[in-house]
Backbone bond lengths (Angstrom), bond angles and torsions (degrees), N, CA, C in turn:
res aa  C-N    CA-C-N  psi(-1)  N-CA   C-N-CA  omega(-1)  CA-C   N-CA-C  phi
1 M - - - 1.469 - - 1.527 109.38 -
2 E 1.339 117.05 139.72 1.456 120.35 -179.46 1.522 111.38 -72.79
3 K 1.335 114.18 150.30 1.453 119.69 176.13 1.519 109.23 -75.09
4 Q 1.329 115.82 138.24 1.453 121.83 179.10 1.522 109.22 -126.80
5 T 1.326 116.17 139.65 1.459 120.65 176.87 1.516 109.37 -105.69
6 E 1.321 115.65 131.38 1.459 120.86 -179.30 1.523 109.40 -149.88
7 T 1.306 117.12 160.37 1.457 121.96 177.30 1.520 109.07 -96.58
8 R 1.313 115.35 123.99 1.466 121.23 -179.09 1.528 109.18 -139.90
9 T 1.314 115.53 161.86 1.456 121.10 171.34 1.522 107.57 -100.56
10 I 1.322 115.62 120.34 1.460 122.11 -179.27 1.517 109.03 -93.54
11 L 1.320 117.51 132.42 1.462 122.77 178.07 1.522 109.50 -127.02
12 F 1.331 115.23 130.12 1.461 122.36 170.75 1.524 108.21 -112.61
13 A 1.330 117.22 137.03 1.463 122.30 172.69 1.521 108.35 -130.45
14 D 1.330 115.74 124.57 1.466 122.51 178.04 1.519 109.31 -111.53
15 I 1.315 117.01 143.78 1.466 121.80 176.72 1.527 108.42 -84.03
16 A 1.327 116.67 124.20 1.457 121.35 -178.95 1.529 110.84 -73.96
17 K 1.325 115.46 145.84 1.468 123.79 174.34 1.518 113.54 61.03
18 S 1.328 117.89 26.27 1.462 119.54 -179.59 1.525 111.38 -67.40
19 T 1.327 117.17 -33.57 1.468 119.98 -179.70 1.520 110.89 -64.18
20 Q 1.356 116.30 -44.52 1.464 119.21 177.92 1.519 111.42 -62.39
21 L 1.343 116.15 -34.57 1.459 119.63 179.20 1.528 110.61 -62.17
22 Y 1.337 116.97 -43.60 1.463 119.95 177.20 1.521 110.88 -61.26
23 E 1.327 116.55 -38.64 1.460 120.36 -176.95 1.523 112.55 -67.87
24 V 1.340 116.66 -43.33 1.469 119.04 -173.03 1.519 113.15 -92.94
25 A 1.346 117.68 -24.99 1.467 119.98 -176.03 1.519 113.00 -103.93
26 G 1.324 117.01 -18.76 1.456 119.76 -176.68 1.518 111.49 93.28
27 D 1.317 115.11 159.26 1.461 120.41 -173.51 1.519 113.48 -61.99
28 E 1.328 117.49 -42.73 1.461 119.98 -173.36 1.525 111.71 -65.42
29 I 1.336 116.80 -48.39 1.463 120.59 -179.04 1.521 110.32 -66.72
30 A 1.341 116.45 -44.63 1.463 120.52 -178.24 1.524 111.03 -62.50
31 Q 1.319 116.40 -45.32 1.466 119.52 -178.40 1.522 111.22 -63.79
32 A 1.324 116.52 -38.72 1.467 119.82 179.92 1.522 110.59 -66.04
33 L 1.338 117.01 -43.74 1.462 120.15 -179.34 1.524 111.30 -65.83
34 I 1.317 116.59 -44.86 1.464 120.35 179.03 1.526 110.57 -62.27
35 G 1.319 116.71 -39.30 1.460 120.35 177.24 1.519 111.99 -60.75
36 R 1.346 117.17 -40.77 1.464 120.48 179.26 1.533 110.81 -67.25
37 I 1.332 116.17 -38.14 1.470 119.08 178.57 1.521 110.59 -65.71
38 I 1.331 116.66 -44.50 1.464 120.07 179.65 1.524 110.53 -61.37
39 N 1.333 117.12 -38.35 1.475 120.37 177.13 1.525 110.91 -62.66
40 R 1.337 116.65 -40.58 1.456 120.48 178.08 1.529 110.69 -63.64
41 L 1.321 117.01 -43.92 1.465 120.39 179.37 1.525 111.35 -64.61
42 S 1.324 116.67 -35.24 1.465 120.87 177.65 1.531 110.61 -65.76
43 E 1.330 116.65 -42.68 1.461 120.62 178.66 1.522 110.94 -61.68
44 I 1.324 117.09 -42.40 1.464 120.82 -179.92 1.522 110.43 -65.57
45 T 1.332 116.28 -39.94 1.465 120.63 177.73 1.522 111.27 -57.20
46 I 1.299 116.34 -49.55 1.464 121.24 -178.68 1.526 110.76 -64.89
47 R 1.328 117.05 -39.13 1.465 121.13 -179.32 1.525 112.01 -62.67
48 H 1.327 116.88 -28.16 1.464 121.23 179.74 1.527 112.49 -96.98
49 G 1.325 116.54 15.16 1.456 120.56 175.70 1.510 114.33 81.61
50 G 1.331 116.75 15.71 1.455 120.63 -179.43 1.513 112.71 -94.64
51 E 1.308 114.21 179.91 1.472 121.85 -178.54 1.527 108.65 -132.97
52 V 1.312 116.79 129.00 1.461 121.06 175.19 1.525 108.48 -79.60
53 I 1.331 116.11 117.65 1.460 120.23 179.99 1.523 110.91 -84.36
54 K 1.341 115.86 -46.38 1.466 119.32 -179.97 1.515 109.39 -163.91
55 T 1.329 114.60 158.32 1.456 121.54 169.30 1.522 107.09 -123.74
56 I 1.330 115.31 136.80 1.463 120.80 -179.44 1.517 107.31 -131.67
57 G 1.338 116.90 100.55 1.458 119.96 179.81 1.513 111.07 61.41
58 D 1.345 116.38 -112.66 1.463 121.23 -176.64 1.526 112.12 -98.49
59 E 1.330 117.67 21.54 1.457 121.43 -175.50 1.524 110.65 -130.08
60 I 1.345 114.60 145.95 1.457 120.43 174.78 1.527 108.47 -125.29
61 M 1.335 116.62 139.09 1.457 122.79 177.01 1.530 107.76 -117.87
62 C 1.336 116.05 126.73 1.465 121.32 -176.66 1.523 110.21 -131.47
63 T 1.321 115.99 163.29 1.461 121.15 170.24 1.519 108.81 -126.95
64 F 1.356 114.70 151.38 1.454 121.27 -179.91 1.524 108.77 -134.66
65 P 1.335 116.87 153.45 1.470 119.04 -179.05 1.523 113.29 -70.46
66 T 1.339 117.68 -26.93 1.464 121.11 -178.07 1.527 109.71 -140.60
67 P 1.335 117.09 156.99 1.467 119.53 174.13 1.531 112.34 -61.43
68 D 1.333 117.73 -36.44 1.464 120.01 178.95 1.525 111.78 -59.44
69 S 1.326 116.56 -44.20 1.470 118.97 -179.66 1.521 110.74 -66.55
70 A 1.332 117.52 -34.28 1.462 120.89 178.26 1.521 110.78 -68.28
71 V 1.339 117.05 -43.85 1.465 120.39 179.39 1.529 110.35 -65.55
72 G 1.326 116.78 -41.25 1.459 119.44 176.92 1.518 111.78 -59.01
73 A 1.329 116.33 -41.40 1.465 120.61 177.85 1.524 110.67 -66.60
74 A 1.334 116.77 -42.59 1.467 120.87 -179.41 1.525 111.12 -60.02
75 K 1.337 116.60 -42.84 1.463 120.48 178.90 1.531 110.48 -63.23
76 D 1.327 116.31 -43.01 1.462 119.05 179.13 1.526 111.81 -67.51
77 M 1.331 116.65 -35.49 1.467 119.66 176.66 1.526 110.72 -59.75
78 H 1.333 115.96 -49.99 1.460 119.51 178.39 1.526 110.84 -61.34
79 G 1.326 116.09 -47.36 1.454 119.60 -177.25 1.516 113.55 -62.12
80 S 1.332 116.77 -32.62 1.464 120.27 -177.62 1.515 112.72 -69.76
81 M 1.317 117.17 -19.48 1.467 120.05 -178.34 1.528 111.89 -72.64
82 A 1.339 117.47 -25.86 1.467 120.34 -177.02 1.526 111.60 -61.65
83 G 1.325 117.21 -38.13 1.457 120.12 -179.47 1.516 113.93 -105.29
84 F 1.331 116.00 16.71 1.464 118.67 -175.33 1.535 110.03 -72.90
85 P 1.340 117.97 128.99 1.474 120.12 -178.54 1.534 111.72 -73.74
86 V 1.335 115.10 129.48 1.474 120.16 178.30 1.529 108.98 -132.55
87 P 1.335 117.41 62.33 1.471 119.78 -175.23 1.524 114.00 -64.45
88 D 1.333 117.62 -26.92 1.462 120.42 -176.53 1.517 113.37 -98.04
89 A 1.330 117.51 1.21 1.465 119.82 -177.80 1.515 110.16 -69.34
90 P 1.323 117.97 147.94 1.460 121.61 -179.55 1.520 111.70 -69.97
91 P 1.330 117.44 160.28 1.468 120.28 178.30 1.529 110.93 -57.68
92 G 1.328 115.19 138.52 1.459 119.37 177.45 1.512 114.32 88.55
93 F 1.334 117.70 -7.81 1.466 119.12 -178.78 1.516 111.35 -71.51
94 G 1.328 117.52 -35.66 1.457 120.69 -179.68 1.518 111.80 71.65
95 K 1.320 115.29 -154.66 1.450 120.91 179.39 1.528 109.83 -90.58
96 P 1.336 117.09 147.16 1.472 118.80 179.09 1.523 111.15 -69.27
97 N 1.306 115.63 151.73 1.461 122.57 175.92 1.523 109.72 -128.67
98 L 1.329 116.13 166.78 1.454 122.22 -176.04 1.511 111.18 -127.86
99 Y 1.343 115.43 154.77 1.462 123.27 161.72 1.531 105.74 -106.10
100 V 1.330 118.02 132.49 1.469 120.27 -179.73 1.528 109.57 -131.05
101 G 1.322 116.60 133.33 1.457 122.80 174.83 1.519 109.97 -137.08
102 L 1.334 117.41 144.24 1.462 119.68 -179.43 1.525 110.39 -148.34
103 H 1.325 114.81 159.00 1.468 121.48 179.58 1.520 108.90 -161.10
104 Q 1.344 115.64 140.41 1.461 120.48 177.38 1.524 110.73 -101.26
105 G 1.331 116.14 140.08 1.451 120.40 176.86 1.513 111.16 175.30
106 P 1.335 116.94 177.99 1.464 120.25 179.25 1.524 111.56 -71.44
107 V 1.316 116.00 139.90 1.463 121.94 176.74 1.520 109.16 -131.97
108 I 1.301 114.89 158.16 1.459 121.31 174.62 1.520 107.67 -103.97
109 R 1.324 116.65 122.38 1.458 121.10 178.91 1.527 109.26 -99.02
110 E 1.306 114.86 127.27 1.468 120.77 177.63 1.519 108.16 -139.04
111 D 1.320 116.61 122.55 1.460 122.28 -173.64 1.531 107.98 55.69
112 N 1.335 117.78 -122.59 1.462 120.64 -177.93 1.530 112.01 -108.62
113 D 1.319 116.62 26.24 1.461 120.25 -177.46 1.522 109.40 -130.59
114 V 1.333 116.81 163.35 1.459 122.14 176.02 1.521 108.95 -129.27
115 F 1.330 115.56 148.34 1.450 121.61 -176.73 1.531 108.64 -137.93
116 G 1.314 114.81 164.92 1.451 119.04 173.80 1.510 113.51 130.94
117 D 1.312 114.18 176.85 1.457 121.72 -176.46 1.524 111.79 -61.15
118 A 1.320 117.55 -36.79 1.467 120.48 -179.50 1.525 111.14 -61.43
119 V 1.324 116.46 -36.22 1.469 120.60 177.84 1.524 109.88 -65.68
120 N 1.328 116.71 -43.62 1.458 120.45 -179.87 1.520 111.81 -63.65
121 V 1.333 116.42 -40.76 1.466 119.86 -179.87 1.531 110.25 -67.12
122 A 1.319 117.87 -42.11 1.468 120.75 177.41 1.524 110.85 -61.17
123 A 1.332 115.97 -39.75 1.463 119.79 177.62 1.524 110.63 -63.31
124 R 1.333 116.44 -36.91 1.462 120.04 177.13 1.526 110.56 -65.10
125 M 1.319 117.42 -38.18 1.461 120.73 179.72 1.527 111.17 -62.21
126 V 1.328 117.25 -46.46 1.471 118.57 -178.19 1.525 110.51 -68.69
127 S 1.331 117.42 -29.24 1.467 119.78 178.73 1.523 111.73 -68.37
128 M 1.338 117.00 -24.51 1.461 121.49 -179.78 1.529 112.68 -92.10
129 A 1.325 116.74 -15.00 1.464 120.14 -173.90 1.520 111.73 -71.81
130 K 1.307 114.53 148.32 1.458 122.93 171.09 1.525 108.10 -97.51
131 P 1.341 117.95 165.39 1.467 118.94 178.01 1.525 111.63 -54.47
132 R 1.331 115.67 136.62 1.462 125.21 177.67 1.533 112.50 73.64
133 Q 1.308 117.99 14.03 1.455 121.22 177.32 1.524 111.86 -100.75
134 I 1.340 115.43 153.23 1.462 123.57 167.19 1.519 105.86 -121.51
135 L 1.329 117.35 113.20 1.456 121.42 179.76 1.519 110.61 -110.34
136 T 1.321 115.88 144.71 1.453 121.00 176.73 1.522 109.39 -152.61
137 T 1.325 116.02 -175.47 1.457 121.77 -175.80 1.522 111.12 -102.42
138 E 1.335 115.57 163.53 1.454 120.31 178.01 1.527 111.24 -62.17
139 D 1.348 116.42 -39.45 1.466 119.65 179.16 1.528 111.32 -58.93
140 T 1.329 116.08 -39.29 1.465 119.73 179.52 1.519 111.01 -71.01
141 V 1.324 117.06 -41.94 1.464 120.98 178.72 1.523 111.00 -58.50
142 D 1.327 116.51 -38.35 1.469 120.69 -178.77 1.527 112.80 -62.42
143 T 1.324 117.71 -21.13 1.462 121.16 -178.63 1.523 112.64 -97.25
144 L 1.334 117.83 -3.40 1.461 121.20 -179.17 1.529 110.87 -74.17
145 S 1.317 115.67 154.54 1.456 120.66 172.05 1.528 108.80 -69.20
146 P 1.338 118.53 158.19 1.473 120.85 -179.86 1.526 113.26 -53.52
147 E 1.324 117.00 -33.18 1.464 120.82 -179.41 1.514 111.73 -55.24
148 Y 1.331 117.05 -43.77 1.458 121.04 -178.84 1.528 111.85 -92.54
149 R 1.324 117.10 -34.78 1.461 120.05 -178.53 1.528 111.47 -61.79
150 D 1.321 117.38 -33.52 1.462 121.38 179.82 1.523 112.38 -68.76
151 H 1.328 117.08 -14.86 1.462 121.09 179.17 1.531 112.07 -106.20
152 A 1.314 116.64 17.73 1.469 121.28 178.77 1.525 109.05 -103.06
153 E 1.328 116.12 133.14 1.454 120.85 -179.71 1.528 109.31 -131.36
154 C 1.310 116.03 135.52 1.461 121.08 178.10 1.526 108.89 -71.70
155 V 1.322 116.83 124.55 1.463 120.86 -176.61 1.522 113.21 -119.36
156 D 1.332 118.21 -9.28 1.461 119.45 -176.65 1.521 108.90 -165.87
157 K 1.311 114.69 161.67 1.456 121.85 170.16 1.515 106.94 -132.08
158 T 1.313 116.38 136.26 1.456 119.55 -176.71 1.517 109.72 -151.95
159 I 1.314 115.16 169.18 1.461 121.47 174.40 1.525 107.83 -99.33
160 I 1.308 117.08 126.66 1.460 122.10 177.86 1.514 108.35 -102.09
161 K 1.317 115.15 127.18 1.461 120.42 -176.82 1.521 110.67 -54.35
162 G 1.339 115.62 130.94 1.450 121.32 179.95 1.514 113.84 88.60
163 K 1.343 116.88 -3.67 1.455 121.86 178.57 1.525 109.18 -112.84
164 S 1.309 116.71 145.27 1.460 120.57 178.25 1.521 109.98 -87.45
165 G 1.322 115.78 144.05 1.454 120.42 176.66 1.517 112.64 76.72
166 T 1.336 114.27 -173.06 1.458 121.93 -179.25 1.518 109.79 -97.71
167 A 1.330 116.29 133.57 1.461 121.63 -178.82 1.523 109.91 -99.96
168 S 1.330 115.83 140.09 1.461 121.59 176.00 1.526 109.18 -88.09
169 I 1.341 115.42 130.49 1.457 121.96 -179.37 1.526 108.40 -104.52
170 Y 1.324 116.70 131.05 1.452 122.13 -177.11 1.523 110.95 -115.55
171 E 1.321 114.37 143.72 1.463 120.82 170.09 1.518 108.81 -102.98
172 I 1.330 116.37 133.19 1.459 121.72 172.70 1.529 106.84 -89.56
173 I 1.313 116.20 110.56 1.456 120.34 -177.10 1.526 109.41 -77.00
174 W 1.320 115.54 121.72 1.462 118.70 -179.08 1.526 112.05 -115.94
175 E 1.330 117.07 -9.69 1.462 120.97 171.28 1.521 107.25 -144.66
176 R 1.302 116.98 122.39 1.451 121.39 -168.25 1.511 113.48 -62.84
177 Q 1.318 119.74 -28.04 1.454 120.30 -177.57 1.524 111.96 -72.50
178 D 1.333 117.04 -11.95 1.455 120.23 -179.84 1.518 112.18 -104.17
179 L 1.339 117.65 27.21 1.456 120.28 178.53 1.523 109.93 -56.02
180 T 1.305 115.12 130.23 1.460 120.10 176.11 1.517 109.17 -81.76
181 V 1.325 117.57 129.94 1.456 121.62 179.15 1.524 108.48 -73.24
182 M 1.326 115.91 122.81 1.452 120.26 -179.89 1.523 110.18 -70.87
183 V 1.320 115.21 147.54 1.454 120.63 -179.83 1.522 108.96 -69.77
184 D 1.312 116.91 128.40 1.455 121.86 179.72 1.524 109.07 -70.05
185 S 1.331 115.63 124.17 1.460 119.12 -178.03 1.517 112.33 -69.90
186 L 1.350 116.48 -18.43 1.463 119.64 178.95 1.513 109.75 -94.87
187 M 1.328 117.19 57.89 1.448 121.85 -179.49 1.520 110.11 -68.28
188 D 1.315 115.25 153.14 1.450 121.00 177.68 1.524 109.88 -53.23
189 S 1.323 116.72 127.32 1.461 120.38 -175.30 1.515 112.57 -61.64
190 Q 1.332 117.19 -21.23 1.464 118.85 179.89 1.529 111.91 -65.74
191 T 1.360 117.04 -29.34 1.459 118.87 -177.83 1.520 112.11 -70.37
192 F 1.329 117.62 -17.27 1.454 120.53 -177.15 1.527 112.02 -73.86
193 R 1.333 117.16 -7.68 1.459 119.72 -177.13 1.519 112.01 -75.62
194 F 1.311 117.89 -18.58 1.450 120.34 -169.39 1.528 112.66 -104.51
195 R 1.324 114.85 145.76 1.462 121.24 172.15 1.513 108.15 -145.14
196 L 1.304 116.00 152.18 1.465 122.60 -179.77 1.518 108.54 -105.09
197 E 1.320 116.69 122.70 1.458 121.80 177.01 1.521 108.78 -97.50
198 L 1.331 116.42 128.73 1.462 123.05 -179.88 1.522 109.42 -122.42
199 K 1.335 116.43 127.59 1.457 120.85 -179.26 1.520 110.65 -124.74
200 L 1.322 115.64 135.09 1.460 123.16 173.25 1.513 107.07 -137.11
201 G 1.327 116.77 104.25 1.456 119.68 -175.42 1.509 110.43 61.35
202 D 1.328 116.16 -124.80 1.466 121.24 179.83 1.529 112.76 -85.07
203 Q 1.323 117.05 -6.94 1.462 119.99 -178.04 1.529 110.85 -85.54
204 C 1.310 115.48 143.52 1.461 121.06 176.36 1.527 108.33 -144.30
205 I 1.327 116.86 123.27 1.455 121.44 176.79 1.520 109.02 -129.46
206 H 1.332 115.71 161.79 1.454 120.96 -179.92 1.527 109.77 -125.52
207 V 1.326 115.16 143.55 1.455 122.14 174.35 1.525 107.49 -117.35
208 D 1.331 115.94 128.39 1.460 121.10 178.08 1.516 108.61 -159.52
209 Q 1.349 117.45 -160.04 1.459 119.16 -176.55 1.523 113.16 -67.85
210 T 1.329 117.47 -21.68 1.458 119.77 178.86 1.524 112.49 -90.04
211 R 1.324 117.24 -24.20 1.456 122.36 174.40 1.530 106.41 -130.62
212 P 1.330 117.50 86.77 1.465 120.66 -165.92 1.518 116.73 -81.78
213 S 1.334 119.20 3.62 1.464 119.12 178.26 1.519 110.82 -158.19
214 A 1.326 115.29 158.45 1.460 122.21 174.56 1.521 107.94 -151.14
215 T 1.323 116.65 144.65 1.458 120.71 -178.62 1.523 110.79 -114.94
216 F 1.348 114.69 151.61 1.466 122.47 177.20 1.525 107.89 -124.86
217 G 1.328 116.62 142.16 1.452 118.95 177.12 1.507 112.31 172.01
218 R 1.342 115.11 -174.15 1.460 121.32 -173.46 1.524 112.82 -83.56
219 Q 1.341 117.37 -28.93 1.465 118.93 -175.88 1.522 111.65 -88.39
220 K 1.330 114.56 159.09 1.458 120.87 -168.25 1.522 114.12 -72.06
221 H 1.339 118.22 -13.73 1.457 118.14 179.84 1.527 112.71 -73.07
222 N 1.335 117.52 -10.70 1.458 120.71 -178.86 1.529 111.42 -76.38
223 D 1.329 115.49 157.82 1.462 120.47 178.31 1.525 111.40 -71.30
224 L 1.325 117.47 -38.05 1.463 122.45 173.49 1.521 107.75 -123.39
225 V 1.324 116.62 121.21 1.465 122.38 -174.04 1.525 109.98 -103.76
226 V 1.345 115.85 125.09 1.461 122.57 176.67 1.521 107.46 -117.69
227 D 1.316 116.72 108.86 1.460 122.45 -176.04 1.520 109.72 -87.24
228 D 1.317 115.97 87.12 1.459 122.60 -177.13 1.518 107.52 -146.79
229 S 1.330 117.62 137.80 1.460 121.49 -175.60 1.532 112.18 -64.33
230 R 1.336 116.77 -21.36 1.471 120.04 179.39 1.525 112.06 -81.81
231 V 1.320 116.72 -8.06 1.462 121.85 -176.36 1.524 109.66 -97.15
232 S 1.322 116.72 133.39 1.463 121.83 -179.75 1.523 110.86 -74.61
233 R 1.341 114.03 165.79 1.464 120.88 -179.03 1.529 110.62 -53.24
234 T 1.306 117.46 -55.59 1.466 121.95 167.31 1.517 104.98 -122.14
235 H 1.321 116.14 104.34 1.461 121.85 -165.37 1.524 112.50 -83.73
236 S 1.323 116.45 -49.78 1.462 120.87 -178.34 1.520 109.19 -158.41
237 R 1.323 115.17 171.87 1.449 119.51 179.40 1.526 109.79 -148.96
238 V 1.326 114.99 160.46 1.463 122.04 174.91 1.526 107.99 -115.57
239 E 1.324 116.58 136.24 1.457 121.51 176.61 1.530 110.23 -122.32
240 Y 1.324 115.71 141.47 1.458 122.47 173.79 1.523 108.54 -90.37
241 R 1.341 116.99 123.30 1.461 121.45 -179.55 1.523 109.48 -132.86
242 R 1.325 115.77 96.51 1.455 122.35 175.80 1.529 112.58 49.41
243 G 1.303 115.66 55.20 1.453 120.89 175.86 1.510 114.82 85.54
244 R 1.330 118.66 -1.45 1.471 122.52 177.62 1.523 108.27 -115.19
245 F 1.317 115.16 153.63 1.461 121.23 -178.35 1.524 107.98 -118.94
246 I 1.330 115.83 117.58 1.451 122.46 -173.85 1.524 109.70 -109.15
247 L 1.340 116.45 125.03 1.461 122.35 176.91 1.524 108.03 -93.87
248 I 1.329 116.62 128.05 1.463 122.58 -175.93 1.523 109.03 -121.52
249 D 1.323 116.42 118.45 1.472 120.63 177.75 1.518 109.77 -91.25
250 Q 1.332 116.67 138.25 1.461 121.72 177.03 1.524 109.87 -139.75
251 S 1.340 115.17 37.72 1.464 121.03 -171.45 1.517 112.07 -112.61
252 S 1.329 114.66 178.49 1.463 121.22 175.09 1.518 112.09 -86.68
253 N 1.327 117.28 -36.08 1.463 121.53 -173.90 1.521 114.47 -101.05
254 G 1.319 117.77 -4.55 1.450 119.69 176.47 1.523 113.89 88.18
255 T 1.328 114.41 166.15 1.457 122.86 177.51 1.526 108.30 -124.81
256 Y 1.335 116.25 132.57 1.465 121.85 -179.38 1.519 109.65 -110.25
257 V 1.322 115.91 137.95 1.455 122.16 177.04 1.522 108.57 -120.34
258 Q 1.323 116.01 129.02 1.470 121.39 175.20 1.521 107.69 -118.22
259 D 1.333 116.40 116.27 1.457 118.45 -177.50 1.524 111.19 -82.75
260 S 1.323 116.52 179.03 1.463 120.91 -174.26 1.529 112.57 -65.88
261 Q 1.335 117.41 -17.16 1.457 121.41 177.33 1.529 112.96 -91.64
262 G 1.318 115.92 -1.29 1.463 120.28 178.93 1.518 114.79 93.01
263 K 1.333 117.55 -2.34 1.458 120.25 179.48 1.526 109.99 -70.66
264 I 1.340 116.55 134.28 1.464 122.29 -176.97 1.532 109.65 -110.39
265 T 1.310 115.94 130.72 1.457 122.57 176.08 1.522 108.97 -123.04
266 K 1.323 116.19 133.82 1.464 120.51 178.12 1.525 109.39 -108.43
267 L 1.322 115.64 131.69 1.459 121.94 174.15 1.522 108.50 -115.95
268 R 1.299 116.15 134.55 1.467 120.93 173.37 1.520 107.94 -140.12
269 R 1.337 115.78 111.01 1.464 122.01 -174.93 1.526 110.07 51.29
270 D 1.314 115.11 41.50 1.459 121.94 -178.15 1.518 107.65 -146.06
271 E 1.324 117.55 177.65 1.448 120.95 -179.98 1.519 110.77 -137.36
272 G 1.335 115.59 157.51 1.451 121.12 178.37 1.516 109.82 -162.42
273 P 1.345 117.03 159.40 1.463 120.27 -177.14 1.524 112.38 -77.93
274 L 1.335 116.26 147.74 1.456 122.03 168.94 1.523 107.60 -94.56
275 L 1.328 116.36 130.50 1.460 121.80 -177.89 1.523 110.05 -125.95
276 G 1.310 116.62 140.35 1.459 120.37 175.65 1.505 112.77 63.54
277 S 1.325 116.07 -114.43 1.461 122.00 -179.76 1.514 109.04 -148.33
278 G 1.334 115.20 165.12 1.462 119.67 179.75 1.510 110.61 164.90
279 T 1.319 115.47 -154.19 1.462 121.72 -176.87 1.523 110.12 -133.46
280 I 1.342 114.96 150.76 1.457 122.27 179.72 1.523 108.03 -119.72
281 F 1.327 116.56 127.37 1.467 122.77 179.90 1.527 108.09 -113.61
282 L 1.306 117.05 126.80 1.455 121.99 -179.06 1.523 110.62 -96.65
283 G 1.334 116.46 117.99 1.456 121.17 173.43 1.505 116.43 76.09
284 R 1.320 117.78 5.57 1.465 119.78 -179.68 1.523 110.07 -154.08
285 K 1.344 115.10 158.12 1.450 120.69 179.45 1.535 110.34 -73.04
286 P 1.326 117.05 154.72 1.471 119.96 175.71 1.515 111.70 -57.31
287 E 1.325 115.64 142.77 1.457 121.68 -177.49 1.519 109.45 -144.46
288 P 1.334 117.99 156.71 1.470 120.31 179.46 1.532 111.33 -66.85
289 N 1.319 116.12 145.47 1.468 123.07 176.89 1.534 112.15 47.17
290 P 1.324 116.79 55.44 1.469 119.33 -174.39 1.524 112.06 -77.83
291 K 1.335 114.31 157.32 1.454 121.80 169.96 1.531 108.03 -106.04
292 D 1.320 115.91 155.43 1.465 121.85 177.53 1.526 112.09 55.05
293 V 1.324 116.35 41.03 1.446 121.01 175.52 1.533 108.57 -99.94
294 I 1.312 115.83 141.60 1.462 121.25 179.79 1.522 108.71 -96.70
295 E 1.306 116.97 120.98 1.456 121.51 176.69 1.530 108.66 -93.32
296 Y 1.336 115.59 138.99 1.467 118.70 178.57 1.521 110.32 -130.23
297 A 1.318 114.51 152.49 1.474 120.31 175.90 1.522 107.75 -156.14
298 I 1.321 115.84 133.12 1.464 121.18 175.60 1.522 107.88 -91.09
299 K 1.318 114.62 126.03 1.467 120.35 -174.26 1.525 110.31 -124.11
300 H 1.333 115.12 154.69 1.465 121.82 176.48 1.517 108.77 -86.37
């Protein structure tokens, strides 16, 4: 089939806490529940005029003809989780939640798949989203109808790999009680003294108030790429929050941190602060003379 270029809105939706569900409920129950959720998300996609491109484990990738149709689907996806039946879920699991990210742009369609920068940017959006959030880019917000554009709020600024300058990240508010508090631009000047240095082989990047986040993972849209089968597509990320650096895991196999004193901390679909200096291992426990290890150090 010939390659075709078209403009589409790409949407990714990930099921939150799916790894914990497998751990506490077992593979059979977890897989069945995740399958039912993915089916629900697929139905909503089709109802809003979208197309399901692929499902990968606890994630669905869709395309829509317009940003409005994608946002409408995203809102319905989140809303449908409130009444979703989970009779076999373990105690304390509650109702399932989603991470949703979307972006509009040109894509290349080949066979039943789509490729291109817009796909990578949408993947970056979902990697930054928190449960029950819809994140997108300023370019996408600018194309929304007033109905949806009026409910978009800038919540972050970051550098997106392959893009020049700093990109504004917007949240589409779909329930008013979950308004995200915007970062105060008049932050305490003392927090500006700190930056996080991250090294992977010959690569070195910094996270600070001017570049407030960085992602790690197997796919090329990440800031630091680790090509290992144990590493998820977008495995984890670091965020700058008022002078502190928070490591957030969003993977299947977890992220391990070993500080300069040798203490090891494991994160799995959770977050924790980075302190001092040490090493970050994606998808595997710390080991002697490791390859593809990320070194970190907080500097003044």
